[in-house]
N, C-alpha and C positions, 0 to 999 in steps of 0.2 A: 504494500498500498502506498512505501515509501514515505521520509523523514520521522525513519529509522531511531527513537530515543533511547538513552541510555541507562537502565534501567537498576538500582541496588533496594534488592530486597531484605530489606532491616527485622529476622522475627523476634518476640518474645519465644516461642518456644520454638522448637523442630527436632527432624529426628539427631538422636546422638546416643554415643556408645552408654551412656545410663539411661533413658528413657529415650526407646530404639525409635518405638513412635509417635514422640512425642511430633504437633502441629505439622503431622502429616502433611493437613489439608493446604500448608502454603505452601508443599511443592505442587500442587495440582494447582494453583492462584499462575502462578511461575509459568506452567507448558501451558496455560489460557494464553497469556500475553509476551508470549518468546517465538509470533508466528512473521506478526508484528510490531520487536522491540527484543534488542542487546539486552536478555535479563540477566546478573549475579547472585544472589544467596552470599547474604553476609551475616555470622551467626557467633555472634560472642553467647556463652557459657557458662554460664557454674558448675563447677563439678565439687565435690568432697573434696576434703584440704589431700585422703592417704590417698586419690584415686589420680590429683593430681602429682603428686610425689611419687608416683610411681612412673610414670611420664608411660606410660603404657602405651600414650599417644602424645606426639609436636606440641606445644602449646600454639602451633596456628600451623593448619593443615588446608594445604590450598586442593582441589580436586575435582574434575568435571564428575558428576555427575545423575548418570538421565538424560545424556547432556546439557548441563547444568554448571556453569564453573561456583563451586559453591566451596564457602571459605571459613572455617569453621576457628576461634579464635575458643579456648580455656580459659576457662577462672576458675583462682583455689577459689570457694564458696568457704569465708573464715566468720562465722554466723554473723554479727545486725551492722559486719559493714566489708561485706564481701563488695557493695556497690563503689566502695571507695579501689575496689579491686579494678570494677567489671571497665566504670566510666573511661579509666586513664588505658587500658588494651583496646581497649572500640579507640578510641582518639587517634593512638600512635597509630595499630595496623591500618584504619581507613585511611589517615593520612599515606603509607604502603602503596597501599592498591589504586590511591587518586592518578601514584605518575603511569601507570600503566589503562586504566580503566577510570574517568573522570565523565560520573553519571548529568545527566539532565536530572536523576529526580531521583530522590529515596522512599520508598514505598514498602515503611515499616507495620506490621501485622503485629496488634495489641499495646496501648501506653506506657505501659509496666513488666517493664524497664524498658524492652529498643524503641520506642514509644518517645521516652524522655532522652533520649541515651545521643535517639536523632536527631530530636530537638537540639541540642548544643553542635552538635557536627554539622549538623546546616546550620547554625547559626557559625560556627568555626572555617567551613568551609561556601560557604555560600552556595548553596546545593538546597532549592526549594523539595518540601517532602509532603508526605500524604499519612495517614491512616490508618490503617483500618481494623475496628473493632473487634472480636469473637468475645471479647468476656462475661459467661452469664450466668448469676447477676451481675454486675455491672457492681456493684455491694462488693464482690470481691475484691475488685481490683485499688479500688480504695478509703481501706480499713481506718486506713487516722486523716489527720487535717493535712501530717501530710504528705500520704499517695495522692489524698485528692489536692493540693495542691500542685505538688509534681503533676499526678498528670492531666490536671486543668491547664494548666500552662505546655506542657507539650503542646495539646488539644486542641487551644489557640490558635498556637502560633502554627497549623499545619495547612497549609493551599485547600483542604478538604479532608473529612471523618466519612472511613467507611461502615462502618455496622455492618453486618450479615443480614439483618431483621427491622422492619419499621420498629420492632415493638422497643430493642436494642436501645437504635434513636434519645427513645423519650423518654427510656433509662437515662443516659446520660445526658440526657436538658435535662432532664430532672437534680443533679447537681451546678445545675448558672455553667452547664456549660455551650459553648455556640459556634456556629462554627457553617461554611457551604460539608450542606449530608451530599448522600452517594450512597441506596444502597444497593448493592453486593452481592448479593449470595456467594455460600460455596458453591466448590465448582465440584463437579463430577466428570470421572476418565472413562468416557461408555469405551472407549478401548479395552480397560477388567470387565462394568459392570454395561453388562449385554442381559439382554433372554433369554432363558433356555431356545434349543431348538422344536423344544416340541412341547408338552405342554407334563406335565409330571403325574404323575398312573398315581390317585392316590388308593393308600392300600386300609382303609378302617378308620385312619386318625388327620384330621388336620393337624399340620408339622405349624407351629408359630415360631416364631423366631424372632432375638432381644440380641441388636451389637454393643458393646460402649462400656464404660467401666463401671465396676462391681461396685459402687461406692453409694451416698445413700437421696441423692441429689435425681438419682434414678427411679426411687421407692421399685427397687425389685421386689420388697416384703411383699410389695404391696398386688406387685400382675401375680407373686405365688401365693396370697390367698385370695385371692380369683380364682386361679385356675381349684386349687381348690375348696370353696365355694359353689363352681360348676358338678364336680367330682360328688358334694351335694347332694346337689338335687336333681343326678343323675346322667352328665349328662358326661360322657367318658369320653369320649370320640377326641379328645384335643394333649395335645407332646407338643414341648418347648421344649429350642438349644440355646440357651446362650452362650455368645461366643463373648469375650472377653476376660482383663479381668481386672482386681482392684483386692483392698486393702480386708473389703468386709466379705470374699467369696469364704470360706471358708465359714463365717457366720450367716449366709447363707446357702449354702451348702449343709447347713444345723437344720435348720428351717421346714428345708424340703428333705426332710429327712421325718421332723418331728409334724410333719401337716401330710406324710404321705406320698410324699410324691415321683420317689427316686424311682420309680419304674419310667414314668417318664417326661421330665427334666434332665436333660443333659447341661453338665459343664463345658463349655471344651477349652476353654482357656481363651489368650489370646492366639488370634491367625494374622498372616498375611493376605496385602488384600487385597488376590486373584481367587485365596481359601477362602475369607469375607465373601465376593461371590459369589461362589459358589454355591456356597449356604444360603445366599437372598436367592439361586438361583431353585434350588430346590424347593424351598417352605410354602406355606399356603401362602403368608400373610403376617408382617411385621412388628410389630410390638413397638410403642418407645412412650412407656409411663411415665415420664419423669414428672418431679416440681415443680422442671424450672425448665426450658432451652432456647438459649438466644433462636437456635438454628431448626437443625437436626441433621448432619450430614448427611446419619445413617435412612433418613426419608428418601433424599434424592439418591442416596445407590441404589434402595431395591425400584425407587420406582423404579431407575435405568435398566432392571435385570423384567418389569414388565408385574411386580408385587406390587400389590392395595395395601395398607398399613394403617393404620393404628396407632394413635397418640391421642394423650391429656395435651389440655388445651391450656397450656402452657408457657405463651410468649410463640415463637419463634413459626412453630407447627402449624396453628391459625392462618400460617401468611403462606405455606405451604401444600397444604395440604386442601386440593378439593371437593367434590361430593363422586368423582369419576376421577378419585387417586386413591381415593378412603375415609375413614372416619372419626372425624374427632368427639372424645369425652369429655364431656363438662365438666363435669365433677368426679371427682378426682378419689373414689370410695370403691372398696370389695363391689357392693354392691351394682353402685356402677361400669365397673369397668367385668364382671363376672358380664350384668350385660352388654356389654357392647362385642366382646368376644364371641358370645356370641351366634349376636346380631349378624359380625361382623359375619362369622364363614359360614351361615343359615344362607346371605347375599353375594359367596362370591360369585357365584355362576356368573353373576351380573358386570365384573370388573373385563371393558376392554380391555388386553395386554397391549395390542397394538398401540391404542390411545394415549396409554400411563408412562409407553417408551416416551411415546408425540411428547408428549406431557413435557416429563423431562428434559426430555434432546435441548426441545424448544428452549426451558427457562434454566436449565443448569449446566449444560454440555460446556466443554471446556472452550468450543467456540459460541454458544452464546455469549460465555464467562465474558470470556475474550475480547467481543469487540467492543462486553464493557469498557471494559478496562482502557482498550485505546482512547476508546471518547474523553472518556475522566483524566488517561494523559495528556494527551493532548491541547485537555481544554485549558489544563493546571501551568503545560511549562508551556510559558510564555514567548 
């Protein structure tokens, strides 16, 4: 399309040796934009002091990953002083990179800490920046007045703020942060997430799927209790695959035993993206019972695989799910979720795979989000 820009993507979360799947979605944004622009990922991140001193990796790594130049800067996590290491390391390494790749724009993901560091780098090197925000609820990012002051300074100095949903934009504005906002959803790579060539043959069970971190905000206990309620009612035709991991896994496995659901609930742990996609192709529908979601990447991934979705009406999902692609549960309690699951199963035949796939591709594919980012980049870079 001509007029290619040089863009540095500076995320707060990204894949690394300590947390291999952290911020994996950021890579999808880079893939979406790289057709029209020259992209590079710059990722300073903290690691435990012991890991840093073992030097299993150099403190600065510069690699080509999936066709994307990726520079990682490892910083020791020294209790509350880690920011004093993080900021100088980011500035020093960025200065070195400027000799080879002087960007027209820095695209930061998440206001703290990357957005704050980006704002400082922007002022030193006179490079404009924008901030994509993913944190939900936004209050988690600004637990103290100092955090809020830092986030507000960074966000109000950006050329634009790119929340993943209107719901998240409203949360940000409630903290007195004002700027130009562009809603940019998380993209889905349809070369990984695509429908099965033929419909799954059902063998007496409706196969549900949950994908995500095993943490309180994902509301796994509610889902398990809803399944137990369905069984109490004599509705036994359900099975649930849980893909993901977290600190609460043992607690949820114990609850599964107490509720006598071990014959229909399986915990699979973390899986690579292509494995997650296969789980989605094999399920009947995806369930996301979260207490809060700013977006819900797994929803659009499931849709790209042609599967309908069921989610609680808590933020982002309400902006994603349509009557043609799934169901929203307005009140998150055991009875309403159980009823929604039963209703979803009874009308699976009304959902059209082709229509769901088309909706995902039109609104969330790399091409669709790439077009949106291209338009924003060209607008903010004068």
